[in-house]
C-alpha angles and dihedrals in degrees: 000000000000089000091052090049091050091050091046090051090051091049091050093050090045093056094044087058093039092052091049093050091045091054090052093052091046090068089070124063093253128160115278133227116200132175151139127245118213140170108263094219105036099027086224113149116250118227121205095017112159120238114188130183099217097199092055105027091232127122153150142233127233118243125228092282090054091252125138138166134198131189116202139148123279115281146088117295145176118226123205113203117190143168125179095245099037137068112266113247131202124213128189116217131185119208098166096096101027140047096212135046127179121193133183114212124196111189117203114227115247106223095192092053090047089060096050107035124073114211111216101188121085119258112260103256097180102086130093093241092057092050089049089050090051090051087048094051095039117121092222138032108295144168130188153163130227135217088252092065092041090059090052095053097047090225113172100210147002091275092063091041102052095057087071089066118098112266092006128121135166128234123206089359091284116054126077126231118191125196089354093290124132116280089247090074095068134088121201127202122192104210102316099335139070115280117235119257108232101186127086097200103043147029100260143127111219105230093198084075092084118063113219091239091068097048117105093177145321125226127187116203109203101189133046128262123183091245092062129082108271096223104095143075107172098049147319107235121202116190113193119197126209120295101164120034121250090213123011118228136033125333127182130182141187131190138180123201136197122204107196094210093051120020117100089003126113112282122196126207132173096211138004133194135178087242092063090075089063096043089251100112092129088080100074090031100052129106115266114259093239094052109129120256088243129002089227086069090069134047122264095258093052089045093057090049089055092047090055086064091064121091110280099190107132097154123119112227120208123202142143117274111240125213121275114273126205131177128182135185128182135173126187138168138166123199139170124233106187105297093349127090118199125197127194125187122175122179130182126174137173128196127182127178144155121221133194123194130177123194145173106235118190143169124198140206128207112323114257103240094181096053093031095227138105121266116224120221091176129006115188142169114210131195117192128192122191134184111194131183124182131190121191125187127180133177126179124180116185133182122195124181130199094245095057106271118136132180122185131183111191129183136183126181129180132180118186125182121187123186105194127184120183131189124193130186129173146088134304102208092180090067096022101237139114114246143198121194136179134189123200108193137168121182129186120193118188119183130178126178127178134177130189105201128186128180128181138189105216129203100330105020091215095058111034127045131170125188134170137178132199113196137186130182132182129193128187122183113183123181108176122188101354106184129202119187123187123188132179128213118244106230097171105122090205093055119100088221097051111153093022126110124237134190120211138177113335093001090109116057136175128198133191111194134177132176124186125184131183123190126187121180139174124199123184127177133177123191128189124182127185138165128237105191102289095356125093110203127188131186120192127179136167151144138239135197130179131179117191127179134183132192116191123185132170134178114210122199135171131186117242135180120239115247090237098036126163096206116147121259111273092020095136089058092056118115110258097253089057093039092059098046104139091244090069097043095083138120090263094041136044105325134176114250124194118233096174110142138185089265091062094081139041141183123209144161138185126204117197120187125178142172126186145179124205128185125196125195124186120185122164105319097338125094121188121190116182133165151152128230123197109202125181122190129189119191121186127178133169125196144113135264117260091269090062090230110087115061117231118211118180116193117169117170113177139173123198133185105208117190125195132194120183120177126186127184116193119206115197092332095279100067124063130178117196136187128176145178131191144155118228136170138224117211129199114254127229098264093045092062098036112101092215113131115219126188114225111205095196093057094029085224140114128247123207134176125234114226089193094065115131131208118262125227121211130197111204129198126179135181121181140168117207129192123189111193091181140338095286099039134071138166122192136174126184151140139225140197127199131187116197125200113198096354114195117236138181108240137175139200140177116275121170096333093313135090116252117203123203143148126262139174117242117210098248140318143192131218128184138160153155125254132197124190124183128178108169140154113234093216090114087064089054090253100134116206092009123121135177130218111189127165129168137175132197110199139183133182137178130194111216119212130192116267091252094054121110089213121102127218117279140157119279119269109267095018117131119201093220142008127194128186122177131179130181113193132190118192118177108173090177090069098020092242122145128169136167137195113200128186130183136179135167130193124248113286136188109253093177133014115231132223121273118212133192088252103058092206089066095054120131099232125231118265117237132193105220128225118276131184116227123192126183130181128194132182127188131183126188116216114177107298092345127090114199122197141183121185136176124197131194091013094167090054096204120178121256106237130191115192138184112220116199142167134211134186117254129188094282108358148032114264127208128209139175134207127183117235096178134019111181124193115201125159147226118292116213122182137175135179146117145248123219126202122207 
């Protein structure tokens, strides 16, 4: 060992001198040697290999992608390439007649050294080959994506990354959909702890929370194993953030973006503050600290005095929308202190953009069978302006010891501010008037997640392993002073105000809403493996506990006129800035009344406890993993019904026994056949059982929870064939079948001229499909440096109703019939050029289930999101320490269309009709920028 330490010290001194000399030579325009170091057998790129110019005693070290560069004077040289576990190789280079040489080095593993040398540093887990190896070694059916592929696609955050995974799509640019199922059927872990839920109205983790620069890899497990949480059916997503740096040192980046539908065009905003740029616009818009708990607690005169303390900015500001701006900063290093390796990774990014969207926004009545055309209830045209700022901060501190002990402290923080101004104009046919509406809306979303992870190899490091994770997450959603203003057109030809719009009592409303959520979790696992002759046996057991709380509060106000008001004639036709002049907001004028009721808040918590036992048996080429998980969940919620009189108390205490069986048969190491069975559950979320009624301006509809919701149970079956031509390639084909009992769906119905959305249990449902995943180099087609990523899913689902039900069979809410993701990549390390072409399409899916009536001709049809092609292109060029990029997203710029599809009975046949509820026009996003490594 002393000899090894001496050699290690000499190598370290050598490369300190070599790096210094290299930096001196780099100042001159000397010839350049570039190359990549790989493992000769596995083709995996080798990080931290040493490249020395023997004649000059200068050198370089390969980065995590195996790449290195040297700048030296002209001449003939002999390079020595070495790595502790591989056979040293020598290469002759001639720089007399050229200014650039590229070499490809394949080091042979040294089996004798592998047996005697202990490597202290962590294995690089960021490459595509490592992710494929993890998929291959997984106990259950899995898919994934690596940091290496993320870098090629120039994706900004996890939301853009995960849609490259087989069977995965993204809704609303943030929420994951797996196997075409509704987003509620997924569970997300951040590292080894539960990910925070950032949405108040749905069970969803917002994948824009994680910047791509912090992602090590993402794996999606599509079948259940007893060591996973039991609350999923589509997929169990595990996002792993960086533990070891790709490149040590400082990296800065800058990007500028152009949205063809927004940039350099007029942009409207109701209010602006210097805090908006930092996503902290709630500060000037918030309610004063001394504001009374309820305005009914004070007299009307005092109430008006308090109201004057609220923001009174009603002006619409016009300006030109500037290009998107993005800045990023990261610093990482890894050093060894005796037997301890310490890794630090810091990441900070800022993104600011303006967005402009136009859409047709309609609501329909019962289809006119006689005329054969849809009947409008409401027909609107909307224009939406958004100003968004996003700050992401990540910090990971990791310790690795030689004897198998690891401690990691991982942190992610995000702050998003969204200043949204919406304008609506159209006709309300139900009440026969023309209407103009506006929404002024600012939302701040702050999310923090931290995990303290510890893993230990006990006794014999190959047989006993213990790991535990303590996690904490905090979410704050703050929506201060949301304003909704409705105005009706005066069509009375005898009126002096004919053609003008007026706002009356309750037409102007203000809301102040906050949601805070805390989540604490503990996860402990112990794994013991041993061998019995030709058998390899593993026993894994563990426990999990999670405590999650939510506090939701809203203040609800509306303007009303005094009975004996002294308002001037024509006052209600005034523009809003004049209308809310302080002289008119008085007890005998147009005052603000509070409508906040007991149903406008709720407090809730969920406690989940679980223990599991999992046994693994490997004999010859067969691996069996079977286990049982016992999971208990306690949901408690206190609120009131919408009338604010009757209390609502939800108390659900359930215990589930969830078995899992996963079987894998390996054929000649490169071919694997897997089959799996497991039972999982799907629990109602807080908002889904809370009776609170929320008005959604975008859909001009109300949303209400259902305290009677029941948990769903899911039986899952998988079968898949996998082929691994080499370490960086895989081809898989498989199928799945799922049976749902009491599936939870988002439904809507007519209520007083509006749509009312809620959540209901269907009786049962089935979902099944086929999946294909290909990751293949195109070298066999003589296309050097090209690779193809193709995944496609063909899906089918059916909701089953009792015999006495008037409902007919249909697909499940959220289920797509097909998904196709295609990526063509070019990666030429010799010239530093990378580009990708990415295509995505999903089939139509039900986003909301309509209302069924006794007379089928009066049904409210289901609403579908229609198929839409998405095409993205990215190009990167490495120039010295710079990496330049250009990317274009949504090149095809197809409209986003939501459609109701209904049927009615004719004289001799069933007739089908469609009617578009939303047609959204977006635009192409073009961005360019650079990263610079120091």
